[in-house]
N, C-alpha and C positions, 0 to 999 in steps of 0.2 A: 515870149521867147519862142523862137521856132528852131527845131532841130530837123534837118533834112538828112535822111540816111539812104544809102544805096548798098546793095549787095547782100542784105539779109534775105530771109525766106521771101520768095516771090521773084518777079522779073526785074531786070535792069534794062532801062531803055538806052538808046544810042547816046543821048546827051549825058546821062549819068555815067555810062561807061567811058565816054571821052574825058570826063572830068576826073574819074577815079583811077584810070589805068596808069597814068604816069607816076602816081604816088603809091598806089597799092602794089604795083609791080616793083617798086624800088627798094623797099625794106619791109621787115615784118611789121613794125609799128612806127608811127611818126606823126608829126604835125606839119602843117604847110609852111608856117613861118615861126620865127623865134618867139613871138608873143602869143601865138595861138594856144588856147586852153591854159594859159599861165595861171598858176594858183598863187593867191596872196591872202594874207590874214584879213578877215572881215574887220572893218574899222570900229564897229560898235557892238558886235554880237560875239560873246565868248564862245570859244570852241567852234567857230564857223570860219569857212574860207570862201572866197570868191574865185570862180573859175571863169577866166576871160572867154569872150567869143572867139571862134576860130574854126579851123578844119583839121581833121586828123583821120588816120586810118589804122586798121588792123588787118589781119589775114582775110583778104577778099572783101572787106567792107570799108565804106567811106562815110564819115559823118561831118556835118557842118552845123554850128550853132551861131545864131545871130545876135545874142546878147549875153551879158554876164549871168551866171548861175551861182546862187549862194547855196552852199552845202553845209548843213549842221553836222558836225562830227561827234562821234561818241567820245565820252570822257575816258581817258586812259587811266586805268587803276594800276598803281605800282604793285609789282609782284615781290613778295618778300621771301627770301630763301628759307627753306626749312618749314614752310607752313603747308 
């Protein structure tokens, strides 16, 4: 999996700037297309999700991933009132 980022510490070249400015300047956070970074349940690993490939942005930064990433989530422990 390759993640390409622009806008973090360091410089942004002309190509990176041209790719990121239409998105980064349009909203605070977002993804390039409806399926980008879509999260779905992992088919065989409990408490894991798959994050689809895609592109997205936040304040002044732009990231693109080229493959699915599996994330193992922490187990949620129910909280009981009065304890």
